[in-house]
N, CA, C and O atoms as a Maestro MAE file, in Angstrom:
{
 s_m_m2io_version
 :::
 2.0.0
}

f_m_ct {
 s_m_title
 :::
 protein
 m_atom[324] {
  # First column is atom index #
  i_m_mmod_type
  r_m_x_coord
  r_m_y_coord
  r_m_z_coord
  i_m_residue_number
  s_m_chain_name
  s_m_pdb_residue_name
  s_m_pdb_atom_name
  i_m_atomic_number
  :::
  1 25 -5.450 13.552 8.191 1 A "MET " " N  " 7
  2 3 -4.493 12.787 7.416 1 A "MET " " CA " 6
  3 2 -4.775 11.298 7.637 1 A "MET " " C  " 6
  4 15 -5.087 10.873 8.749 1 A "MET " " O  " 8
  5 25 -4.665 10.541 6.597 2 A "THR " " N  " 7
  6 3 -4.888 9.106 6.638 2 A "THR " " CA " 6
  7 2 -3.611 8.385 7.062 2 A "THR " " C  " 6
  8 15 -2.517 8.755 6.637 2 A "THR " " O  " 8
  9 25 -3.750 7.358 7.901 3 A "ASP " " N  " 7
  10 3 -2.644 6.479 8.266 3 A "ASP " " CA " 6
  11 2 -2.833 5.149 7.555 3 A "ASP " " C  " 6
  12 15 -3.923 4.578 7.570 3 A "ASP " " O  " 8
  13 25 -1.759 4.657 6.928 4 A "ILE " " N  " 7
  14 3 -1.796 3.375 6.235 4 A "ILE " " CA " 6
  15 2 -0.680 2.500 6.775 4 A "ILE " " C  " 6
  16 15 0.467 2.937 6.874 4 A "ILE " " O  " 8
  17 25 -1.017 1.258 7.128 5 A "THR " " N  " 7
  18 3 -0.032 0.331 7.658 5 A "THR " " CA " 6
  19 2 0.215 -0.808 6.672 5 A "THR " " C  " 6
  20 15 -0.717 -1.451 6.191 5 A "THR " " O  " 8
  21 25 1.480 -1.035 6.388 6 A "TYR " " N  " 7
  22 3 1.938 -2.155 5.574 6 A "TYR " " CA " 6
  23 2 2.397 -3.231 6.548 6 A "TYR " " C  " 6
  24 15 3.314 -2.998 7.337 6 A "TYR " " O  " 8
  25 25 1.780 -4.395 6.506 7 A "SER " " N  " 7
  26 3 2.125 -5.493 7.403 7 A "SER " " CA " 6
  27 2 2.860 -6.584 6.629 7 A "SER " " C  " 6
  28 15 2.462 -6.942 5.520 7 A "SER " " O  " 8
  29 25 3.934 -7.110 7.217 8 A "ILE " " N  " 7
  30 3 4.689 -8.194 6.597 8 A "ILE " " CA " 6
  31 2 4.074 -9.510 7.059 8 A "ILE " " C  " 6
  32 15 3.963 -9.755 8.260 8 A "ILE " " O  " 8
  33 25 3.670 -10.363 6.108 9 A "VAL " " N  " 7
  34 3 2.974 -11.612 6.426 9 A "VAL " " CA " 6
  35 2 3.481 -12.749 5.541 9 A "VAL " " C  " 6
  36 15 3.995 -12.521 4.445 9 A "VAL " " O  " 8
  37 25 3.326 -13.977 6.038 10 A "GLU " " N  " 7
  38 3 3.588 -15.145 5.199 10 A "GLU " " CA " 6
  39 2 2.453 -15.261 4.190 10 A "GLU " " C  " 6
  40 15 1.285 -15.079 4.531 10 A "GLU " " O  " 8
  41 25 2.809 -15.568 2.937 11 A "HIS " " N  " 7
  42 3 1.779 -15.611 1.890 11 A "HIS " " CA " 6
  43 2 2.248 -16.465 0.726 11 A "HIS " " C  " 6
  44 15 3.353 -16.280 0.216 11 A "HIS " " O  " 8
  45 25 1.410 -17.394 0.308 12 A "ASP " " N  " 7
  46 3 1.638 -18.187 -0.907 12 A "ASP " " CA " 6
  47 2 3.017 -18.856 -0.942 12 A "ASP " " C  " 6
  48 15 3.680 -18.856 -1.979 12 A "ASP " " O  " 8
  49 25 3.439 -19.412 0.167 13 A "GLY " " N  " 7
  50 3 4.718 -20.103 0.200 13 A "GLY " " CA " 6
  51 2 5.921 -19.195 0.342 13 A "GLY " " C  " 6
  52 15 7.055 -19.655 0.209 13 A "GLY " " O  " 8
  53 25 5.707 -17.926 0.606 14 A "GLY " " N  " 7
  54 3 6.797 -16.962 0.780 14 A "GLY " " CA " 6
  55 2 6.348 -15.864 1.722 14 A "GLY " " C  " 6
  56 15 5.664 -16.122 2.713 14 A "GLY " " O  " 8
  57 25 6.730 -14.656 1.413 15 A "TRP " " N  " 7
  58 3 6.393 -13.491 2.225 15 A "TRP " " CA " 6
  59 2 5.823 -12.391 1.340 15 A "TRP " " C  " 6
  60 15 6.150 -12.303 0.156 15 A "TRP " " O  " 8
  61 25 4.973 -11.558 1.918 16 A "ALA " " N  " 7
  62 3 4.378 -10.435 1.198 16 A "ALA " " CA " 6
  63 2 4.137 -9.305 2.183 16 A "ALA " " C  " 6
  64 15 4.262 -9.483 3.395 16 A "ALA " " O  " 8
  65 25 3.793 -8.147 1.654 17 A "TYR " " N  " 7
  66 3 3.256 -7.106 2.529 17 A "TYR " " CA " 6
  67 2 1.781 -6.966 2.202 17 A "TYR " " C  " 6
  68 15 1.342 -7.233 1.084 17 A "TYR " " O  " 8
  69 25 1.037 -6.546 3.193 18 A "LYS " " N  " 7
  70 3 -0.412 -6.467 3.069 18 A "LYS " " CA " 6
  71 2 -0.872 -5.095 3.539 18 A "LYS " " C  " 6
  72 15 -0.419 -4.596 4.569 18 A "LYS " " O  " 8
  73 25 -1.765 -4.497 2.785 19 A "VAL " " N  " 7
  74 3 -2.400 -3.234 3.165 19 A "VAL " " CA " 6
  75 2 -3.899 -3.495 3.133 19 A "VAL " " C  " 6
  76 15 -4.470 -3.748 2.072 19 A "VAL " " O  " 8
  77 25 -4.534 -3.432 4.301 20 A "GLY " " N  " 7
  78 3 -5.948 -3.783 4.371 20 A "GLY " " CA " 6
  79 2 -6.113 -5.238 3.994 20 A "GLY " " C  " 6
  80 15 -5.493 -6.110 4.604 20 A "GLY " " O  " 8
  81 25 -6.946 -5.518 2.992 21 A "ASP " " N  " 7
  82 3 -7.173 -6.889 2.520 21 A "ASP " " CA " 6
  83 2 -6.368 -7.228 1.273 21 A "ASP " " C  " 6
  84 15 -6.571 -8.283 0.672 21 A "ASP " " O  " 8
  85 25 -5.459 -6.346 0.878 22 A "THR " " N  " 7
  86 3 -4.731 -6.507 -0.379 22 A "THR " " CA " 6
  87 2 -3.287 -6.927 -0.131 22 A "THR " " C  " 6
  88 15 -2.570 -6.295 0.644 22 A "THR " " O  " 8
  89 25 -2.864 -8.016 -0.807 23 A "PHE " " N  " 7
  90 3 -1.505 -8.518 -0.695 23 A "PHE " " CA " 6
  91 2 -0.655 -8.020 -1.858 23 A "PHE " " C  " 6
  92 15 -1.152 -7.809 -2.965 23 A "PHE " " O  " 8
  93 25 0.624 -7.837 -1.590 24 A "SER " " N  " 7
  94 3 1.587 -7.572 -2.658 24 A "SER " " CA " 6
  95 2 1.887 -8.886 -3.372 24 A "SER " " C  " 6
  96 15 1.297 -9.919 -3.056 24 A "SER " " O  " 8
  97 25 2.795 -8.842 -4.322 25 A "GLU " " N  " 7
  98 3 3.306 -10.073 -4.902 25 A "GLU " " CA " 6
  99 2 4.055 -10.843 -3.799 25 A "GLU " " C  " 6
  100 15 4.379 -10.274 -2.756 25 A "GLU " " O  " 8
  101 25 4.319 -12.098 -4.026 26 A "THR " " N  " 7
  102 3 5.026 -12.922 -3.051 26 A "THR " " CA " 6
  103 2 6.529 -12.774 -3.258 26 A "THR " " C  " 6
  104 15 7.021 -12.799 -4.386 26 A "THR " " O  " 8
  105 25 7.248 -12.619 -2.148 27 A "PHE " " N  " 7
  106 3 8.707 -12.506 -2.171 27 A "PHE " " CA " 6
  107 2 9.308 -13.767 -1.562 27 A "PHE " " C  " 6
  108 15 8.672 -14.399 -0.718 27 A "PHE " " O  " 8
  109 25 10.521 -14.150 -1.969 28 A "PRO " " N  " 7
  110 3 11.116 -15.393 -1.478 28 A "PRO " " CA " 6
  111 2 11.562 -15.340 -0.014 28 A "PRO " " C  " 6
  112 15 11.724 -16.380 0.624 28 A "PRO " " O  " 8
  113 25 11.760 -14.128 0.516 29 A "SER " " N  " 7
  114 3 12.240 -14.026 1.897 29 A "SER " " CA " 6
  115 2 11.507 -12.904 2.638 29 A "SER " " C  " 6
  116 15 10.947 -11.987 2.036 29 A "SER " " O  " 8
  117 25 11.536 -13.017 3.950 30 A "HIS " " N  " 7
  118 3 10.979 -11.982 4.817 30 A "HIS " " CA " 6
  119 2 11.683 -10.655 4.564 30 A "HIS " " C  " 6
  120 15 11.043 -9.608 4.466 30 A "HIS " " O  " 8
  121 25 13.006 -10.712 4.460 31 A "GLU " " N  " 7
  122 3 13.811 -9.510 4.237 31 A "GLU " " CA " 6
  123 2 13.419 -8.798 2.938 31 A "GLU " " C  " 6
  124 15 13.320 -7.572 2.908 31 A "GLU " " O  " 8
  125 25 13.199 -9.557 1.877 32 A "ALA " " N  " 7
  126 3 12.818 -8.956 0.591 32 A "ALA " " CA " 6
  127 2 11.438 -8.294 0.680 32 A "ALA " " C  " 6
  128 15 11.229 -7.216 0.124 32 A "ALA " " O  " 8
  129 25 10.500 -8.940 1.378 33 A "ALA " " N  " 7
  130 3 9.162 -8.351 1.545 33 A "ALA " " CA " 6
  131 2 9.233 -7.082 2.387 33 A "ALA " " C  " 6
  132 15 8.561 -6.096 2.083 33 A "ALA " " O  " 8
  133 25 10.037 -7.102 3.436 34 A "LEU " " N  " 7
  134 3 10.193 -5.923 4.293 34 A "LEU " " CA " 6
  135 2 10.798 -4.758 3.511 34 A "LEU " " C  " 6
  136 15 10.333 -3.624 3.624 34 A "LEU " " O  " 8
  137 25 11.820 -5.034 2.729 35 A "LYS " " N  " 7
  138 3 12.455 -3.998 1.908 35 A "LYS " " CA " 6
  139 2 11.457 -3.398 0.912 35 A "LYS " " C  " 6
  140 15 11.407 -2.182 0.732 35 A "LYS " " O  " 8
  141 25 10.666 -4.258 0.268 36 A "ALA " " N  " 7
  142 3 9.664 -3.784 -0.698 36 A "ALA " " CA " 6
  143 2 8.581 -2.960 -0.007 36 A "ALA " " C  " 6
  144 15 8.133 -1.949 -0.550 36 A "ALA " " O  " 8
  145 25 8.158 -3.379 1.179 37 A "ALA " " N  " 7
  146 3 7.135 -2.635 1.916 37 A "ALA " " CA " 6
  147 2 7.640 -1.250 2.308 37 A "ALA " " C  " 6
  148 15 6.910 -0.265 2.200 37 A "ALA " " O  " 8
  149 25 8.882 -1.176 2.760 38 A "LYS " " N  " 7
  150 3 9.463 0.128 3.132 38 A "LYS " " CA " 6
  151 2 9.554 1.039 1.919 38 A "LYS " " C  " 6
  152 15 9.279 2.235 2.016 38 A "LYS " " O  " 8
  153 25 9.937 0.481 0.779 39 A "ARG " " N  " 7
  154 3 10.025 1.273 -0.450 39 A "ARG " " CA " 6
  155 2 8.634 1.778 -0.866 39 A "ARG " " C  " 6
  156 15 8.466 2.958 -1.173 39 A "ARG " " O  " 8
  157 25 7.638 0.876 -0.873 40 A "ALA " " N  " 7
  158 3 6.277 1.260 -1.268 40 A "ALA " " CA " 6
  159 2 5.693 2.293 -0.303 40 A "ALA " " C  " 6
  160 15 5.052 3.252 -0.733 40 A "ALA " " O  " 8
  161 25 5.911 2.101 0.991 41 A "ALA " " N  " 7
  162 3 5.399 3.044 1.982 41 A "ALA " " CA " 6
  163 2 6.025 4.417 1.788 41 A "ALA " " C  " 6
  164 15 5.335 5.433 1.868 41 A "ALA " " O  " 8
  165 25 7.316 4.452 1.537 42 A "GLY " " N  " 7
  166 3 8.001 5.727 1.305 42 A "GLY " " CA " 6
  167 2 7.510 6.428 0.049 42 A "GLY " " C  " 6
  168 15 7.325 7.645 0.040 42 A "GLY " " O  " 8
  169 25 7.300 5.662 -1.004 43 A "GLU " " N  " 7
  170 3 6.804 6.250 -2.255 43 A "GLU " " CA " 6
  171 2 5.399 6.810 -2.090 43 A "GLU " " C  " 6
  172 15 5.057 7.819 -2.707 43 A "GLU " " O  " 8
  173 25 4.585 6.165 -1.268 44 A "GLN " " N  " 7
  174 3 3.204 6.611 -1.097 44 A "GLN " " CA " 6
  175 2 3.127 7.956 -0.381 44 A "GLN " " C  " 6
  176 15 2.151 8.687 -0.553 44 A "GLN " " O  " 8
  177 25 4.133 8.294 0.412 45 A "GLU " " N  " 7
  178 3 4.140 9.567 1.120 45 A "GLU " " CA " 6
  179 2 4.622 10.731 0.254 45 A "GLU " " C  " 6
  180 15 4.470 11.892 0.636 45 A "GLU " " O  " 8
  181 25 5.201 10.426 -0.907 46 A "GLN " " N  " 7
  182 3 5.750 11.482 -1.759 46 A "GLN " " CA " 6
  183 2 4.651 12.269 -2.463 46 A "GLN " " C  " 6
  184 15 3.724 11.678 -3.018 46 A "GLN " " O  " 8
  185 25 4.745 13.607 -2.447 47 A "PRO " " N  " 7
  186 3 3.737 14.397 -3.162 47 A "PRO " " CA " 6
  187 2 3.824 14.160 -4.667 47 A "PRO " " C  " 6
  188 15 4.867 13.773 -5.195 47 A "PRO " " O  " 8
  189 25 2.722 14.396 -5.329 48 A "GLY " " N  " 7
  190 3 2.667 14.210 -6.773 48 A "GLY " " CA " 6
  191 2 1.786 15.265 -7.398 48 A "GLY " " C  " 6
  192 15 1.600 16.344 -6.835 48 A "GLY " " O  " 8
  193 25 1.252 14.961 -8.545 49 A "GLU " " N  " 7
  194 3 0.376 15.878 -9.273 49 A "GLU " " CA " 6
  195 2 -1.075 15.700 -8.820 49 A "GLU " " C  " 6
  196 15 -1.490 14.595 -8.471 49 A "GLU " " O  " 8
  197 25 -1.834 16.779 -8.829 50 A "THR " " N  " 7
  198 3 -3.269 16.668 -8.617 50 A "THR " " CA " 6
  199 2 -3.872 16.113 -9.891 50 A "THR " " C  " 6
  200 15 -3.639 16.636 -10.981 50 A "THR " " O  " 8
  201 25 -4.655 15.044 -9.747 51 A "GLU " " N  " 7
  202 3 -5.230 14.418 -10.939 51 A "GLU " " CA " 6
  203 2 -6.512 13.680 -10.602 51 A "GLU " " C  " 6
  204 15 -6.795 13.378 -9.442 51 A "GLU " " O  " 8
  205 25 -7.273 13.399 -11.634 52 A "GLY " " N  " 7
  206 3 -8.500 12.647 -11.475 52 A "GLY " " CA " 6
  207 2 -8.210 11.169 -11.351 52 A "GLY " " C  " 6
  208 15 -7.313 10.643 -12.009 52 A "GLY " " O  " 8
  209 25 -8.976 10.499 -10.500 53 A "ILE " " N  " 7
  210 3 -8.822 9.055 -10.348 53 A "ILE " " CA " 6
  211 2 -10.188 8.390 -10.485 53 A "ILE " " C  " 6
  212 15 -11.221 8.992 -10.192 53 A "ILE " " O  " 8
  213 25 -10.171 7.160 -10.928 54 A "THR " " N  " 7
  214 3 -11.375 6.343 -11.042 54 A "THR " " CA " 6
  215 2 -11.106 5.041 -10.308 54 A "THR " " C  " 6
  216 15 -10.058 4.422 -10.496 54 A "THR " " O  " 8
  217 25 -12.054 4.622 -9.467 55 A "TYR " " N  " 7
  218 3 -11.884 3.365 -8.745 55 A "TYR " " CA " 6
  219 2 -13.218 2.679 -8.530 55 A "TYR " " C  " 6
  220 15 -14.276 3.306 -8.570 55 A "TYR " " O  " 8
  221 25 -13.144 1.362 -8.299 56 A "GLU " " N  " 7
  222 3 -14.330 0.552 -8.057 56 A "GLU " " CA " 6
  223 2 -14.354 0.142 -6.591 56 A "GLU " " C  " 6
  224 15 -13.344 -0.332 -6.069 56 A "GLU " " O  " 8
  225 25 -15.491 0.316 -5.914 57 A "ASP " " N  " 7
  226 3 -15.592 -0.057 -4.504 57 A "ASP " " CA " 6
  227 2 -16.008 -1.520 -4.348 57 A "ASP " " C  " 6
  228 15 -16.188 -2.228 -5.339 57 A "ASP " " O  " 8
  229 25 -16.162 -1.972 -3.094 58 A "LYS " " N  " 7
  230 3 -16.493 -3.374 -2.814 58 A "LYS " " CA " 6
  231 2 -17.856 -3.787 -3.360 58 A "LYS " " C  " 6
  232 15 -18.102 -4.975 -3.569 58 A "LYS " " O  " 8
  233 25 -18.742 -2.823 -3.593 59 A "GLN " " N  " 7
  234 3 -20.072 -3.116 -4.134 59 A "GLN " " CA " 6
  235 2 -20.095 -3.043 -5.659 59 A "GLN " " C  " 6
  236 15 -21.165 -3.050 -6.268 59 A "GLN " " O  " 8
  237 25 -18.913 -2.971 -6.276 60 A "ALA " " N  " 7
  238 3 -18.760 -2.912 -7.733 60 A "ALA " " CA " 6
  239 2 -19.331 -1.633 -8.332 60 A "ALA " " C  " 6
  240 15 -19.792 -1.624 -9.474 60 A "ALA " " O  " 8
  241 25 -19.296 -0.548 -7.547 61 A "VAL " " N  " 7
  242 3 -19.734 0.766 -8.020 61 A "VAL " " CA " 6
  243 2 -18.483 1.579 -8.339 61 A "VAL " " C  " 6
  244 15 -17.548 1.644 -7.540 61 A "VAL " " O  " 8
  245 25 -18.481 2.195 -9.516 62 A "TRP " " N  " 7
  246 3 -17.343 3.006 -9.941 62 A "TRP " " CA " 6
  247 2 -17.510 4.440 -9.453 62 A "TRP " " C  " 6
  248 15 -18.616 4.980 -9.441 62 A "TRP " " O  " 8
  249 25 -16.385 5.054 -9.047 63 A "HIS " " N  " 7
  250 3 -16.365 6.429 -8.553 63 A "HIS " " CA " 6
  251 2 -15.287 7.214 -9.291 63 A "HIS " " C  " 6
  252 15 -14.266 6.660 -9.698 63 A "HIS " " O  " 8
  253 25 -15.527 8.499 -9.453 64 A "GLN " " N  " 7
  254 3 -14.525 9.407 -10.000 64 A "GLN " " CA " 6
  255 2 -14.363 10.561 -9.030 64 A "GLN " " C  " 6
  256 15 -15.344 11.105 -8.522 64 A "GLN " " O  " 8
  257 25 -13.107 10.932 -8.775 65 A "GLU " " N  " 7
  258 3 -12.852 12.068 -7.894 65 A "GLU " " CA " 6
  259 2 -11.492 12.654 -8.227 65 A "GLU " " C  " 6
  260 15 -10.723 12.084 -9.001 65 A "GLU " " O  " 8
  261 25 -11.217 13.780 -7.639 66 A "VAL " " N  " 7
  262 3 -9.932 14.443 -7.833 66 A "VAL " " CA " 6
  263 2 -9.079 14.191 -6.603 66 A "VAL " " C  " 6
  264 15 -9.530 14.386 -5.474 66 A "VAL " " O  " 8
  265 25 -7.850 13.757 -6.823 67 A "SER " " N  " 7
  266 3 -6.917 13.494 -5.741 67 A "SER " " CA " 6
  267 2 -5.853 14.580 -5.748 67 A "SER " " C  " 6
  268 15 -5.124 14.747 -6.726 67 A "SER " " O  " 8
  269 25 -5.774 15.315 -4.650 68 A "SER " " N  " 7
  270 3 -4.783 16.379 -4.523 68 A "SER " " CA " 6
  271 2 -3.399 15.777 -4.378 68 A "SER " " C  " 6
  272 15 -3.203 14.875 -3.564 68 A "SER " " O  " 8
  273 25 -2.452 16.251 -5.138 69 A "GLY " " N  " 7
  274 3 -1.092 15.713 -5.123 69 A "GLY " " CA " 6
  275 2 -0.348 15.932 -3.828 69 A "GLY " " C  " 6
  276 15 0.648 15.256 -3.567 69 A "GLY " " O  " 8
  277 25 -0.816 16.875 -2.999 70 A "ASP " " N  " 7
  278 3 -0.116 17.126 -1.737 70 A "ASP " " CA " 6
  279 2 -0.849 16.539 -0.528 70 A "ASP " " C  " 6
  280 15 -0.426 16.755 0.608 70 A "ASP " " O  " 8
  281 25 -1.930 15.808 -0.751 71 A "ASP " " N  " 7
  282 3 -2.693 15.180 0.323 71 A "ASP " " CA " 6
  283 2 -2.252 13.725 0.449 71 A "ASP " " C  " 6
  284 15 -2.943 12.814 -0.006 71 A "ASP " " O  " 8
  285 25 -1.103 13.523 1.067 72 A "ARG " " N  " 7
  286 3 -0.500 12.194 1.139 72 A "ARG " " CA " 6
  287 2 -0.731 11.574 2.517 72 A "ARG " " C  " 6
  288 15 -0.782 12.297 3.512 72 A "ARG " " O  " 8
  289 25 -0.872 10.261 2.591 73 A "PRO " " N  " 7
  290 3 -1.080 9.595 3.879 73 A "PRO " " CA " 6
  291 2 0.222 9.467 4.665 73 A "PRO " " C  " 6
  292 15 1.312 9.611 4.111 73 A "PRO " " O  " 8
  293 25 0.096 9.201 5.939 74 A "LYS " " N  " 7
  294 3 1.233 8.813 6.782 74 A "LYS " " CA " 6
  295 2 1.289 7.297 6.732 74 A "LYS " " C  " 6
  296 15 0.274 6.640 6.964 74 A "LYS " " O  " 8
  297 25 2.445 6.725 6.438 75 A "THR " " N  " 7
  298 3 2.557 5.278 6.301 75 A "THR " " CA " 6
  299 2 3.423 4.688 7.412 75 A "THR " " C  " 6
  300 15 4.299 5.353 7.966 75 A "THR " " O  " 8
  301 25 3.152 3.418 7.722 76 A "HIS " " N  " 7
  302 3 3.898 2.671 8.720 76 A "HIS " " CA " 6
  303 2 4.141 1.264 8.176 76 A "HIS " " C  " 6
  304 15 3.325 0.736 7.421 76 A "HIS " " O  " 8
  305 25 5.257 0.667 8.558 77 A "VAL " " N  " 7
  306 3 5.530 -0.729 8.214 77 A "VAL " " CA " 6
  307 2 5.563 -1.506 9.512 77 A "VAL " " C  " 6
  308 15 6.358 -1.218 10.406 77 A "VAL " " O  " 8
  309 25 4.685 -2.499 9.604 78 A "GLN " " N  " 7
  310 3 4.580 -3.345 10.798 78 A "GLN " " CA " 6
  311 2 5.204 -4.697 10.478 78 A "GLN " " C  " 6
  312 15 4.706 -5.440 9.633 78 A "GLN " " O  " 8
  313 25 6.294 -5.003 11.159 79 A "ASP " " N  " 7
  314 3 7.020 -6.244 10.898 79 A "ASP " " CA " 6
  315 2 6.592 -7.313 11.897 79 A "ASP " " C  " 6
  316 15 6.542 -7.061 13.101 79 A "ASP " " O  " 8
  317 25 6.287 -8.495 11.400 80 A "SER " " N  " 7
  318 3 5.823 -9.581 12.249 80 A "SER " " CA " 6
  319 2 6.956 -10.269 13.003 80 A "SER " " C  " 6
  320 15 6.695 -11.070 13.900 80 A "SER " " O  " 8
  321 25 8.177 -9.981 12.668 81 A "GLU " " N  " 7
  322 3 9.326 -10.636 13.346 81 A "GLU " " CA " 6
  323 2 10.124 -9.641 14.142 81 A "GLU " " C  " 6
  324 15 11.116 -10.008 14.772 81 A "GLU " " O  " 8
  :::
 }
 m_bond[323] {
  # First column is bond index #
  i_m_from
  i_m_to
  i_m_order
  :::
  1 1 2 1
  2 2 3 1
  3 3 4 2
  4 3 5 1
  5 5 6 1
  6 6 7 1
  7 7 8 2
  8 7 9 1
  9 9 10 1
  10 10 11 1
  11 11 12 2
  12 11 13 1
  13 13 14 1
  14 14 15 1
  15 15 16 2
  16 15 17 1
  17 17 18 1
  18 18 19 1
  19 19 20 2
  20 19 21 1
  21 21 22 1
  22 22 23 1
  23 23 24 2
  24 23 25 1
  25 25 26 1
  26 26 27 1
  27 27 28 2
  28 27 29 1
  29 29 30 1
  30 30 31 1
  31 31 32 2
  32 31 33 1
  33 33 34 1
  34 34 35 1
  35 35 36 2
  36 35 37 1
  37 37 38 1
  38 38 39 1
  39 39 40 2
  40 39 41 1
  41 41 42 1
  42 42 43 1
  43 43 44 2
  44 43 45 1
  45 45 46 1
  46 46 47 1
  47 47 48 2
  48 47 49 1
  49 49 50 1
  50 50 51 1
  51 51 52 2
  52 51 53 1
  53 53 54 1
  54 54 55 1
  55 55 56 2
  56 55 57 1
  57 57 58 1
  58 58 59 1
  59 59 60 2
  60 59 61 1
  61 61 62 1
  62 62 63 1
  63 63 64 2
  64 63 65 1
  65 65 66 1
  66 66 67 1
  67 67 68 2
  68 67 69 1
  69 69 70 1
  70 70 71 1
  71 71 72 2
  72 71 73 1
  73 73 74 1
  74 74 75 1
  75 75 76 2
  76 75 77 1
  77 77 78 1
  78 78 79 1
  79 79 80 2
  80 79 81 1
  81 81 82 1
  82 82 83 1
  83 83 84 2
  84 83 85 1
  85 85 86 1
  86 86 87 1
  87 87 88 2
  88 87 89 1
  89 89 90 1
  90 90 91 1
  91 91 92 2
  92 91 93 1
  93 93 94 1
  94 94 95 1
  95 95 96 2
  96 95 97 1
  97 97 98 1
  98 98 99 1
  99 99 100 2
  100 99 101 1
  101 101 102 1
  102 102 103 1
  103 103 104 2
  104 103 105 1
  105 105 106 1
  106 106 107 1
  107 107 108 2
  108 107 109 1
  109 109 110 1
  110 110 111 1
  111 111 112 2
  112 111 113 1
  113 113 114 1
  114 114 115 1
  115 115 116 2
  116 115 117 1
  117 117 118 1
  118 118 119 1
  119 119 120 2
  120 119 121 1
  121 121 122 1
  122 122 123 1
  123 123 124 2
  124 123 125 1
  125 125 126 1
  126 126 127 1
  127 127 128 2
  128 127 129 1
  129 129 130 1
  130 130 131 1
  131 131 132 2
  132 131 133 1
  133 133 134 1
  134 134 135 1
  135 135 136 2
  136 135 137 1
  137 137 138 1
  138 138 139 1
  139 139 140 2
  140 139 141 1
  141 141 142 1
  142 142 143 1
  143 143 144 2
  144 143 145 1
  145 145 146 1
  146 146 147 1
  147 147 148 2
  148 147 149 1
  149 149 150 1
  150 150 151 1
  151 151 152 2
  152 151 153 1
  153 153 154 1
  154 154 155 1
  155 155 156 2
  156 155 157 1
  157 157 158 1
  158 158 159 1
  159 159 160 2
  160 159 161 1
  161 161 162 1
  162 162 163 1
  163 163 164 2
  164 163 165 1
  165 165 166 1
  166 166 167 1
  167 167 168 2
  168 167 169 1
  169 169 170 1
  170 170 171 1
  171 171 172 2
  172 171 173 1
  173 173 174 1
  174 174 175 1
  175 175 176 2
  176 175 177 1
  177 177 178 1
  178 178 179 1
  179 179 180 2
  180 179 181 1
  181 181 182 1
  182 182 183 1
  183 183 184 2
  184 183 185 1
  185 185 186 1
  186 186 187 1
  187 187 188 2
  188 187 189 1
  189 189 190 1
  190 190 191 1
  191 191 192 2
  192 191 193 1
  193 193 194 1
  194 194 195 1
  195 195 196 2
  196 195 197 1
  197 197 198 1
  198 198 199 1
  199 199 200 2
  200 199 201 1
  201 201 202 1
  202 202 203 1
  203 203 204 2
  204 203 205 1
  205 205 206 1
  206 206 207 1
  207 207 208 2
  208 207 209 1
  209 209 210 1
  210 210 211 1
  211 211 212 2
  212 211 213 1
  213 213 214 1
  214 214 215 1
  215 215 216 2
  216 215 217 1
  217 217 218 1
  218 218 219 1
  219 219 220 2
  220 219 221 1
  221 221 222 1
  222 222 223 1
  223 223 224 2
  224 223 225 1
  225 225 226 1
  226 226 227 1
  227 227 228 2
  228 227 229 1
  229 229 230 1
  230 230 231 1
  231 231 232 2
  232 231 233 1
  233 233 234 1
  234 234 235 1
  235 235 236 2
  236 235 237 1
  237 237 238 1
  238 238 239 1
  239 239 240 2
  240 239 241 1
  241 241 242 1
  242 242 243 1
  243 243 244 2
  244 243 245 1
  245 245 246 1
  246 246 247 1
  247 247 248 2
  248 247 249 1
  249 249 250 1
  250 250 251 1
  251 251 252 2
  252 251 253 1
  253 253 254 1
  254 254 255 1
  255 255 256 2
  256 255 257 1
  257 257 258 1
  258 258 259 1
  259 259 260 2
  260 259 261 1
  261 261 262 1
  262 262 263 1
  263 263 264 2
  264 263 265 1
  265 265 266 1
  266 266 267 1
  267 267 268 2
  268 267 269 1
  269 269 270 1
  270 270 271 1
  271 271 272 2
  272 271 273 1
  273 273 274 1
  274 274 275 1
  275 275 276 2
  276 275 277 1
  277 277 278 1
  278 278 279 1
  279 279 280 2
  280 279 281 1
  281 281 282 1
  282 282 283 1
  283 283 284 2
  284 283 285 1
  285 285 286 1
  286 286 287 1
  287 287 288 2
  288 287 289 1
  289 289 290 1
  290 290 291 1
  291 291 292 2
  292 291 293 1
  293 293 294 1
  294 294 295 1
  295 295 296 2
  296 295 297 1
  297 297 298 1
  298 298 299 1
  299 299 300 2
  300 299 301 1
  301 301 302 1
  302 302 303 1
  303 303 304 2
  304 303 305 1
  305 305 306 1
  306 306 307 1
  307 307 308 2
  308 307 309 1
  309 309 310 1
  310 310 311 1
  311 311 312 2
  312 311 313 1
  313 313 314 1
  314 314 315 1
  315 315 316 2
  316 315 317 1
  317 317 318 1
  318 318 319 1
  319 319 320 2
  320 319 321 1
  321 321 322 1
  322 322 323 1
  323 323 324 2
  :::
 }
}
């Protein structure tokens, strides 16, 4: 099982959550970013439909694969305060 951590960070004059190298939109307060991160983390753990996905990797190569709807990651929210 994959573990994914959402980190709350200062970003662009406000606050955001970050997963890996990717930032969310900027929120006006730490509390708003934390609430959004908890919501996103919870949604990511929910099972869904098995479906095909297409994505581009860091080398600009496109991939296609099937994502099982019940193969969900374990998520964590790491708060900086």
